[in-house]
Each structure stands twice: as structure tokens, then as C-alpha cells.
C-alpha positions as CSV (number, residue, x, y, z in Angstrom):
1,M,159.4,-82.4,39.2
2,A,159.2,-78.6,38.7
3,H,157.8,-77.3,35.4
4,V,159.3,-74.4,33.3
5,L,157.5,-72.4,30.7
6,I,159.7,-70.7,28.1
7,V,158.1,-67.7,26.3
8,D,160.3,-66.6,23.4
9,D,159.4,-65.8,19.8
10,D,162.9,-66.9,18.6
11,V,162.2,-70.6,17.8
12,D,165.9,-71.6,17.7
13,A,166.8,-69.8,20.9
14,A,163.8,-71.2,22.7
15,T,164.6,-74.8,21.5
16,S,168.2,-74.5,22.7
17,L,167.0,-73.0,26.0
18,R,164.6,-75.9,26.4
19,A,167.4,-78.4,26.1
20,L,169.5,-76.6,28.7
21,V,166.5,-76.4,31.2
22,A,165.6,-80.1,30.6
23,S,169.3,-81.1,31.3
24,E,168.7,-79.6,34.8
25,H,165.8,-82.1,35.4
26,F,162.9,-79.8,34.8
27,T,159.9,-80.4,32.6
28,V,159.6,-77.8,29.9
29,S,156.9,-76.3,27.6
30,L,157.3,-73.6,24.9
31,A,155.3,-70.6,23.8
32,H,156.3,-68.3,21.0
33,S,153.7,-65.6,21.6
34,L,151.5,-64.1,24.3
35,A,148.5,-66.1,23.0
36,E,150.4,-69.3,23.3
37,A,151.7,-68.4,26.7
38,R,148.2,-67.8,28.0
39,R,147.1,-71.2,26.7
40,Q,150.1,-72.9,28.3
41,L,149.4,-71.2,31.6
42,A,145.8,-72.4,31.5
43,L,146.9,-76.0,30.7
44,Q,149.6,-76.3,33.3
45,R,150.6,-73.7,35.9
46,P,154.4,-73.5,35.7
47,D,156.8,-73.1,38.6
48,I,159.1,-70.9,36.6
49,V,158.4,-68.7,33.6
50,L,161.3,-67.6,31.4
51,L,159.6,-64.6,29.8
52,D,161.0,-62.7,26.7
53,L,160.0,-59.0,26.8
54,Q,159.6,-58.6,23.0
55,L,156.9,-60.9,21.5
56,P,155.1,-60.6,18.1
57,D,151.7,-59.9,19.6
58,G,152.8,-57.6,22.4
59,S,155.1,-57.2,25.4
60,G,155.7,-60.1,27.8
61,L,154.9,-57.7,30.6
62,E,151.2,-57.8,29.6
63,L,151.0,-61.2,31.3
64,F,151.4,-59.4,34.7
65,S,148.4,-57.2,34.0
66,S,145.9,-59.2,32.0
67,D,146.8,-62.6,33.5
68,A,148.0,-61.7,36.9
69,Q,146.2,-64.7,38.6
70,L,147.9,-67.1,36.2
71,V,151.5,-66.0,37.0
72,A,150.9,-65.0,40.7
73,R,152.2,-68.4,41.9
74,S,155.0,-68.7,39.4
75,E,158.6,-67.4,39.7
76,V,158.9,-65.1,36.7
77,V,162.4,-64.4,35.2
78,L,162.5,-61.8,32.4
79,V,164.7,-62.5,29.4
80,T,166.2,-59.4,27.7
81,G,168.6,-58.6,24.9
82,H,170.7,-56.3,27.2
83,A,170.9,-55.4,30.9
84,S,169.7,-51.8,31.4
85,L,168.3,-49.6,34.1
86,D,164.9,-49.8,32.4
87,T,165.0,-53.6,32.5
88,S,165.8,-53.6,36.2
89,I,163.0,-51.2,37.0
90,Q,160.6,-53.2,34.9
91,A,161.6,-56.4,36.8
92,L,161.1,-54.7,40.1
93,R,157.8,-53.1,39.2
94,V,156.1,-56.3,38.1
95,G,157.7,-58.4,40.9
96,A,160.0,-60.6,38.7
97,A,162.4,-62.8,40.6
98,D,165.3,-62.0,38.3
99,Y,166.3,-61.3,34.7
100,L,168.6,-63.0,32.2
101,V,170.6,-61.4,29.4
102,K,170.8,-62.9,26.0
103,P,172.8,-64.9,25.0
104,I,171.9,-66.8,28.2
105,G,175.0,-68.4,29.9
106,M,174.7,-71.8,31.4
107,K,176.1,-70.7,34.7
108,Q,173.4,-67.9,35.0
109,L,170.6,-70.2,34.0
110,Q,171.7,-72.9,36.5
111,G,171.8,-70.2,39.2
112,V,168.2,-69.2,38.4
113,L,167.0,-72.7,38.4
114,S,168.8,-73.7,41.5
115,R,167.3,-70.8,43.4
116,Y,163.7,-71.7,42.6
117,M,161.4,-70.8,45.5
118,K,157.7,-70.3,45.4
119,P,156.7,-66.6,45.9
120,A,154.3,-67.6,48.7
121,V,157.3,-68.9,50.8
122,L,159.0,-65.6,50.6
123,Q,155.8,-63.7,51.5
124,A,155.3,-66.0,54.5
125,E,158.8,-65.3,55.7
126,V,158.3,-61.5,55.5
127,A,155.0,-61.9,57.4
128,D,156.8,-63.8,60.2
129,L,159.5,-61.1,60.4
130,N,156.7,-58.4,60.7
131,D,155.1,-60.4,63.5
132,E,158.5,-60.6,65.3
133,L,158.9,-56.9,64.8
134,A,155.6,-56.2,66.5
135,R,156.6,-58.6,69.4
136,S,160.2,-57.8,70.1
137,G,161.2,-54.9,68.0
138,H,163.6,-56.5,65.5
139,F,163.3,-57.3,61.8
140,G,165.9,-60.0,61.1
141,S,169.3,-58.6,62.3
142,L,168.0,-55.0,62.4
143,W,166.5,-53.4,65.5
144,G,164.1,-50.5,66.0
145,R,160.4,-49.7,65.8
146,S,160.6,-46.1,64.7
147,P,158.7,-45.1,61.5
148,A,162.0,-44.4,59.7
149,M,163.2,-48.0,60.3
150,Q,159.8,-49.5,59.4
151,R,160.2,-47.8,56.1
152,V,163.6,-49.4,55.6
153,Y,162.0,-52.8,56.5
154,Q,159.3,-52.3,53.9
155,Q,162.0,-51.6,51.3
156,I,164.0,-54.6,52.2
157,A,161.0,-56.9,52.0
158,R,160.1,-55.5,48.6
159,V,163.5,-55.9,47.0
160,A,165.0,-59.0,48.7
161,G,163.0,-61.5,46.6
162,T,164.2,-59.9,43.3
163,G,167.7,-60.1,41.7
164,I,168.2,-56.3,41.1
165,T,171.1,-54.2,42.4
166,V,170.6,-52.3,45.7
167,F,172.4,-49.1,46.7
168,V,172.5,-48.5,50.5
169,T,173.4,-45.0,51.7
170,G,173.8,-43.7,55.3
171,E,176.3,-42.2,57.7
172,S,179.1,-44.3,59.1
173,G,177.9,-46.6,61.8
174,T,174.2,-46.7,60.7
175,G,174.2,-50.4,59.7
176,K,174.6,-50.6,56.0
177,E,176.3,-54.0,56.0
178,V,173.5,-55.3,58.3
179,V,170.9,-54.1,55.8
180,A,172.8,-55.9,53.0
181,Q,173.1,-59.1,55.1
182,T,169.3,-58.9,55.8
183,V,168.5,-58.5,52.0
184,H,170.7,-61.6,51.3
185,E,169.1,-63.7,54.1
186,L,165.6,-62.9,52.7
187,S,166.6,-63.6,49.1
188,R,166.7,-66.7,46.9
189,R,170.5,-66.6,47.2
190,R,170.6,-67.2,50.9
191,K,172.2,-70.7,50.6
192,K,175.2,-69.2,48.8
193,P,178.0,-66.9,50.1
194,F,177.6,-63.4,51.3
195,L,180.9,-61.5,51.0
196,A,181.5,-58.0,52.3
197,V,184.3,-55.9,50.8
198,N,185.4,-52.6,52.1
199,C,186.6,-50.8,49.0
200,G,188.5,-48.3,51.1
201,A,190.6,-51.0,52.8
202,I,192.1,-52.5,49.7
203,S,195.4,-51.2,48.3
204,P,194.7,-49.6,44.8
205,T,197.5,-51.7,43.3
206,L,195.8,-54.9,44.5
207,F,192.2,-53.9,43.9
208,E,191.7,-55.5,40.5
209,S,193.3,-58.8,41.6
210,E,191.2,-58.9,44.8
211,I,187.9,-58.2,43.0
212,F,188.4,-60.2,39.8
213,G,191.3,-62.6,40.7
214,H,194.5,-63.2,38.8
215,E,196.3,-66.0,36.9
216,K,199.6,-67.6,38.1
217,G,202.5,-65.5,36.8
218,S,200.4,-62.5,35.8
219,F,202.6,-60.2,37.8
220,T,205.6,-60.3,40.1
221,G,204.6,-62.4,43.2
222,A,201.6,-64.1,41.6
223,E,202.9,-67.6,42.4
224,R,199.5,-69.2,42.1
225,Q,196.0,-68.6,40.6
226,H,193.9,-66.5,42.8
227,Q,190.1,-66.3,42.9
228,G,188.6,-62.9,43.3
229,F,185.5,-61.8,45.2
230,F,183.3,-62.3,42.2
231,E,184.3,-66.0,41.9
232,R,184.1,-66.6,45.7
233,A,180.6,-65.1,45.9
234,S,179.3,-67.2,43.0
235,G,175.6,-67.7,43.3
236,G,175.4,-65.4,46.3
237,T,175.7,-61.7,47.2
238,L,178.7,-59.4,47.0
239,F,178.5,-56.3,49.2
240,L,180.8,-53.5,48.0
241,D,181.0,-51.1,50.9
242,E,182.4,-47.5,50.4
243,I,182.0,-47.9,46.6
244,T,183.2,-44.3,46.1
245,E,186.7,-45.4,47.2
246,M,187.0,-47.8,44.3
247,P,189.6,-46.6,41.7
248,M,188.0,-45.0,38.7
249,E,189.6,-47.5,36.2
250,L,188.1,-50.4,38.2
251,Q,184.7,-48.7,38.2
252,V,184.7,-49.0,34.4
253,K,185.3,-52.8,34.7
254,L,182.6,-53.2,37.4
255,L,180.1,-51.4,35.2
256,R,180.9,-53.9,32.4
257,V,180.4,-56.9,34.8
258,L,177.0,-55.5,35.8
259,E,176.0,-55.1,32.2
260,T,177.3,-58.3,30.7
261,G,177.6,-60.7,33.6
262,R,181.2,-61.5,32.5
263,F,184.7,-60.6,33.9
264,M,188.3,-61.5,33.4
265,R,191.0,-62.4,35.9
266,V,194.2,-60.3,35.7
267,G,196.5,-61.9,33.2
268,A,193.7,-64.1,31.7
269,T,192.7,-64.3,28.0
270,Q,189.3,-65.9,28.6
271,A,186.3,-64.2,30.1
272,Q,184.2,-65.9,32.8
273,E,180.5,-65.8,33.6
274,T,179.5,-64.5,37.0
275,D,176.2,-65.1,38.9
276,V,176.4,-62.6,41.7
277,R,174.0,-60.1,43.1
278,V,175.8,-56.8,43.9
279,I,174.8,-54.5,46.8
280,A,176.8,-51.3,47.0
281,A,177.0,-48.8,49.9
282,S,178.4,-45.3,50.6
283,N,178.6,-43.1,53.6
284,R,178.8,-40.0,51.5
285,P,175.9,-38.6,49.3
286,P,176.3,-40.4,45.9
287,L,175.6,-37.4,43.8
288,Q,178.1,-35.4,45.7
289,A,180.7,-38.2,45.0
290,V,179.8,-38.0,41.3
291,A,180.3,-34.2,41.3
292,E,183.7,-34.7,43.1
293,G,184.8,-37.2,40.5
294,K,184.8,-40.1,43.1
295,L,182.1,-42.1,41.4
296,R,181.4,-42.5,37.7
297,E,177.9,-41.2,36.8
298,D,177.1,-44.2,34.6
299,L,178.1,-46.6,37.4
300,Y,176.0,-44.6,39.9
301,Y,172.8,-45.0,37.8
302,R,173.6,-48.7,37.2
303,L,173.9,-49.3,41.0
304,N,171.1,-47.0,42.1
305,V,168.3,-49.2,40.8
306,F,166.8,-49.6,44.2
307,P,168.2,-47.0,46.8
308,I,167.8,-47.6,50.5
309,A,168.7,-44.6,52.7
310,L,169.4,-45.5,56.4
311,P,168.5,-42.8,58.9
312,P,171.1,-41.6,61.4
313,L,170.4,-42.7,65.0
314,R,169.7,-39.0,66.0
315,E,166.6,-39.2,63.8
316,R,165.3,-42.3,65.6
317,L,166.1,-41.7,69.2
318,S,163.0,-43.6,70.3
319,D,164.9,-46.8,69.2
320,V,167.9,-46.1,71.5
321,P,166.6,-47.8,74.7
322,L,165.7,-50.9,72.7
323,L,169.1,-51.0,71.0
324,A,171.0,-50.3,74.2
325,E,169.2,-53.0,76.1
326,Q,169.8,-55.6,73.4
327,F,173.5,-54.7,73.2
328,L,173.7,-55.0,77.0
329,A,172.0,-58.4,77.0
330,R,174.4,-59.8,74.4
331,I,177.5,-58.4,76.2
332,G,176.2,-59.9,79.4
333,E,175.9,-63.3,77.7
334,E,179.5,-63.1,76.5
335,E,180.8,-62.0,79.8
336,G,178.7,-64.3,82.0
337,A,177.1,-61.6,84.1
338,Q,173.9,-59.7,83.2
339,R,173.5,-56.0,84.1
340,R,170.7,-53.5,83.6
341,F,170.3,-49.8,82.9
342,T,168.6,-47.6,85.4
343,P,165.7,-45.4,84.2
344,R,167.9,-42.3,84.4
345,A,170.6,-44.0,82.3
346,L,168.1,-44.8,79.6
347,E,166.9,-41.2,79.7
348,R,170.5,-39.9,79.2
349,L,171.1,-42.4,76.3
350,S,167.9,-41.2,74.6
351,A,168.9,-37.5,75.0
352,Y,172.4,-37.8,73.3
353,R,172.7,-37.1,69.6
354,W,175.0,-40.1,68.7
355,P,177.3,-38.6,66.0
356,G,178.8,-42.1,65.6
357,N,175.4,-43.7,65.3
358,V,174.7,-47.3,66.3
359,R,178.4,-48.2,66.3
360,E,179.0,-45.5,68.9
361,L,176.1,-46.7,71.0
362,R,177.5,-50.2,71.1
363,N,180.9,-48.9,72.2
364,V,179.3,-46.8,74.9
365,V,177.3,-49.7,76.2
366,Q,180.4,-51.9,76.2
367,R,182.3,-49.3,78.2
368,A,179.5,-48.7,80.7
369,Y,179.3,-52.5,81.3
370,V,183.0,-52.6,82.0
371,M,182.9,-49.6,84.4
372,A,179.8,-50.6,86.3
373,L,180.5,-51.7,89.9
374,D,177.3,-53.7,90.3
375,E,174.3,-55.0,88.4
376,D,172.9,-51.5,87.9
377,I,174.4,-49.2,85.2
378,D,173.7,-45.5,86.0
379,E,174.5,-42.4,84.0
380,E,178.0,-41.8,85.4
381,W,179.8,-43.4,82.4
382,L,177.3,-42.3,79.7
383,P,177.7,-39.3,77.5
384,A,175.7,-36.2,78.4
385,A,173.2,-34.7,76.0
386,D,175.6,-31.7,75.3
387,A,178.8,-33.8,75.3
388,P,181.1,-33.2,72.3
389,A,181.7,-36.1,69.8
390,P,184.0,-38.7,71.3
391,H,187.5,-39.2,70.0
392,A,189.9,-42.1,70.1
393,L,192.2,-40.0,72.3
394,A,191.2,-37.7,75.1
395,D,192.4,-34.1,74.9
396,V,196.0,-33.7,76.2
397,V,196.8,-30.5,78.0
398,P,200.6,-30.0,78.4
399,A,201.9,-29.2,81.8
400,P,205.2,-27.3,82.1
401,S,207.1,-30.5,81.6
402,A,204.7,-33.3,80.8
403,A,201.1,-34.2,80.1
404,L,199.2,-36.6,82.4
405,L,196.8,-39.0,80.8
406,H,194.4,-40.3,83.5
407,D,193.2,-43.9,83.4
408,P,189.7,-43.8,85.1
409,A,189.6,-47.6,85.3
410,A,192.2,-47.8,88.2
411,G,193.3,-44.2,88.9
412,E,196.6,-44.9,87.2
413,Q,198.5,-42.3,85.1
414,I,200.9,-42.4,82.3
415,V,203.3,-39.5,81.6
416,V,203.8,-38.2,78.1
417,P,206.7,-35.7,77.6
418,V,205.9,-32.4,76.1
419,G,207.0,-32.4,72.5
420,S,205.5,-35.9,71.9
421,S,203.3,-36.3,68.8
422,M,199.7,-37.1,69.1
423,A,200.5,-40.5,67.5
424,Q,203.0,-41.2,70.3
425,A,200.6,-40.1,73.0
426,E,197.9,-42.3,71.5
427,K,200.2,-45.3,71.3
428,A,201.2,-44.9,75.0
429,L,197.5,-44.7,76.1
430,I,196.4,-47.6,74.0
431,L,199.2,-50.0,75.1
432,A,198.9,-48.9,78.8
433,T,195.1,-49.6,78.7
434,L,195.7,-52.9,77.0
435,R,198.1,-54.0,79.7
436,H,195.7,-52.9,82.4
437,F,193.0,-55.1,81.0
438,H,195.3,-58.0,80.6
439,H,195.1,-57.9,76.8
440,H,191.3,-58.1,76.8
441,K,190.7,-56.3,73.5
442,E,187.0,-55.7,73.7
443,R,187.3,-54.1,77.1
444,T,190.2,-52.0,75.9
445,A,188.4,-50.8,72.9
446,A,185.3,-50.0,74.9
447,V,187.1,-47.9,77.5
448,L,189.1,-46.0,74.9
449,G,185.9,-45.3,73.0
450,I,187.1,-46.9,69.7
451,S,185.9,-49.8,67.6
452,L,187.6,-53.2,68.0
453,K,188.6,-52.9,64.3
454,T,190.5,-49.7,65.0
455,L,192.2,-51.2,68.0
456,Y,193.5,-54.1,65.9
457,N,194.7,-51.8,63.2
458,R,196.6,-49.7,65.7
459,L,198.2,-52.8,67.3
460,K,199.2,-54.0,63.8
461,D,200.9,-50.7,63.1
462,Y,202.7,-50.8,66.4
463,A,203.9,-54.4,65.8
464,A,205.2,-53.4,62.4
465,E,207.1,-50.4,63.9
466,S,208.7,-52.7,66.5
467,G,209.7,-55.2,63.8
468,A,211.2,-52.4,61.7
469,A,213.1,-51.2,64.8
470,A,214.4,-54.7,65.5
471,G,215.8,-55.0,62.0
472,S,217.5,-51.6,61.9
473,P,221.3,-51.8,61.8
474,T,221.4,-49.1,64.5
475,A,219.2,-50.9,66.9
476,D,221.2,-52.3,69.8
477,K,218.4,-54.6,71.0
478,A,214.7,-54.8,70.0
479,E,212.4,-54.1,72.9
480,P,209.6,-56.6,73.7
481,S,206.5,-55.5,71.7
482,T,203.2,-55.5,73.6
483,A,201.4,-54.8,70.3
484,A,203.1,-57.7,68.6
485,E,202.2,-60.0,71.5
486,A,198.7,-58.8,71.3
487,V,198.1,-59.5,67.7
488,A,200.2,-62.7,67.4
489,A,197.5,-65.1,68.7
490,D,194.4,-63.4,67.3
491,T,192.6,-63.1,64.0
492,E,191.5,-59.6,63.0
493,P,187.7,-59.2,63.3
494,A,185.5,-58.6,60.3
495,D,185.0,-55.0,59.4
496,E,181.4,-54.6,60.6
497,D,179.7,-51.5,59.4
498,D,177.4,-51.4,62.4
499,G,177.6,-52.6,65.9
500,S,174.1,-54.0,65.6
501,A,175.6,-56.9,63.8
502,A,176.4,-58.3,67.2
503,L,172.6,-58.7,67.7
504,R,172.3,-61.2,64.9
505,A,170.5,-64.3,66.0
């Protein structure tokens, strides 16, 4: 049976906490001062130490300096009167597994006790990942051996075992969600859910309900109680991508949740405890977002306890061949036929600047796989070093009466009348390419140079347009909808931040 040492000078609070811990089937001992804590540590080494910061004979943090050997094998959880940036930094500096805010809620305490894991186990896992990095070039779900990525791995290994908030920044497509997933998988919360939320993809009118949930009848259409992301991620990790897109009034409520560990569903009168670790991300510089009024300054400092900045792919071009070959291997497994890059192809990939980062690289590899005529993939379908940034739609140059969009896959052409909007031309190209590849969406997206998520979004829009036309009183007869057929039997893919998520083991 695991043993817990409670170090708190408040006798009543410590006694109540002992009863709660004992009810979870742990043995418990108490200490009301640093001197008593040292005696208890010498008598029986605890598995978990619940350590109050303010003690009559000094700070609880002194145990980490004067008695480091005694607490080295214990999981230490700081107990504080309020959650603050200073507390988070202290917890990180001394290597505490987490911290609890007084008054301690039963749900939060149960979460800490259920996640108990010896520090040596986490250290061994990190050592195994570093060995794998040396052998094959990947650290968990992340790939690359460049110095910039090795710095990111060191940061992940340092912060994963703690419970503090992480803020991941980087350009679109660099892999922010994969970093968050790796932090979760290395943490004590790994057995609980990991939920990723794109704050820019939720309607502002539904945001509060989606994040915090709502009660039945709380607004028109609320026919049943709904659990928000904080409830569904209970005990695990909640990844808030594009945090600067969150409405300002919701940022205030998020800040309160981070500080108190409590939230309220829409329409509720009773607050609920939450036991969730938050990882936030943004593809724009956070301080710029603060200056532009997109991110509250107090929320920024509350989230930015442990920043991780992901480098763009152009700053780690040495990793491109490794990433490209891994993408190609996985695509070959999915398609049932392996292919390989020629040396000249790898040279071209390494010379390109990759404005779309790793996500763009994956799309390029997918397209090259589709277009290759044999096992060898040469540089014909790869971007040149001086090529402009790719777009979802190729440039259309109007002829006297029409523009011709050329389909390189089969030499086919589609005609777009002059006067058509770019949206109409894009729709024609997407649907024609989809038909050509027999509704194979990954190949369609790869040839068009767009993400699978973007393709699904376009098809949804087209299906909605067809439905609206069919219901119009002026419509004689609704035309068959290729887009509607395409989305009818499929589930929309998860919104991956980075194509390297496809490389997860």
C-alpha cells in the first residue's frame, strides 16, 4: 500500500486531508513543521508528499535543497492558498509533480492520488525515448534530429511530468498538436483523455456551451444536458489550439477556471470542480495578439508558464529527408505499395523553403506518391527551391472566352467561363479532380495541394449549397450533388495541426 506524508501547519486542515487520503486506501502520516517532516521522511520514505509552502519554521521548498535525497524518490505535490504564476514556476523549478489549491477539492485530490507514478519511471521513459531518437530520429510522435528539435524534446521531457500549463507557439503546420499529444503521453495523465479543440473552428455563439457544457433548457434548442470539453477531458489534458481566436468574454472565464479549478455549465447554478491540464497554442506571436486585443494580457501570463516555441521547417531543413521518407513509408503501407525517393528528389526537397511547414511536406509527398509511375519518385512533381508558395487553386489566366484548367493526372481539361468567380472555378476543379480519382479523398487533396480537412470543408459547403438550391421554390429540379455524395458516407477527419501526426506509432 502506498504511503502519503502530509506536511501542513494547519492541524484541522491536515487532519481532514488525512481522512480523505485514507479513504482512497493510502497509509498516511502527518507533519506540522519542517522539523517534523524531516523526521517522518527519515522514518518512512513516502510515495507521495503533500507539501504546504508556508510552515512555521520555514518554507516547504527547503526540503528540496536541504533534504533532496529524502524526497528524490517521492512524488511531491505542493499545497498552496491560491494558484499563481509564482506557484507554477516554483513547482516547475523544484520538480514537483503538481500542486493543489486550498481548499482542496475531493476530485482534484483523487486525481493526484490516482496518477501516482514514481519519478524514476518517468525518467526511464525519457531515457528510452532519447535512445530511440539516436537510433531512428524520432522522439515519441515527433521526428527530426536537428539541434532546434532536440531543444524542443528537452523541454517536453522537462515539463511532461509536472502538472503546469504549457503554451506552444509556432507557425501553422509546424506540429503544435503533436507536441501537446507528446506531453500528454509522457505525463501522469496519459491514461485519461486527450482532447484537442480548435478555438477558431467553433461558432462564437456556441463557444461557452462547447467548452463548459450546458443544462437542459438553458437556451432555445438545449433539449438535453451537454458535457463540455472540461468535463469530457476530466483527469486528462485539454489542448486549446488557436487560443487567440477565443472570444474575449470566454477568456475571462477560462482564466477563472485556471485559477480556481472550478467552472459552471451554461444555465447552471452550481459550480463544478475540474481536474484538467491545459495546453494552449497559437500560430501568431502571443504578445502581438495581446497588443491587438486578441488575447487578454492576464490570461497570456497565466498560460505562458512554460513556453515551447516550435521552429519552422525552413530552420531545420536537415530534418526534411527523414520526415519525407517516413511520410512516404506510411503512405506506402496505407496504399499497399512502397516507393522511394531518388537522391536528386531528396536534394530538391531539402532545398525548398516550405512555407506550409511539415503539413505542406506531407501533402507534397502524398502528391508525389500518387503521380509516380514506378517505384522511384524523382523531382518532376516536387517543388523547386525558388517555387512560389502553393495555393489551393492554380492561377487561372482567362482566354478570350474561357479559362482552361489543366488536370496533369490524365491530360483532361475543364472549361471555366470568363466572368466566373474564383470560388466557382475552385469548386469546378475540386469536383472534377474528385471524380477523376473515384472519390478517393486523400489522393484528391494531395493532387490539389490542400489538406484533407480543407477538402472536407469544401465538400460540406458544396453539399449545403446543393441542398439550399433543391429547397428553393424557383428550382425546377435539384441536380445530383457530387459533394453531397462524397461526404454522405464519411466522417470528417480530426483537425490535425501537423501532418507528422500520421507518423504516430
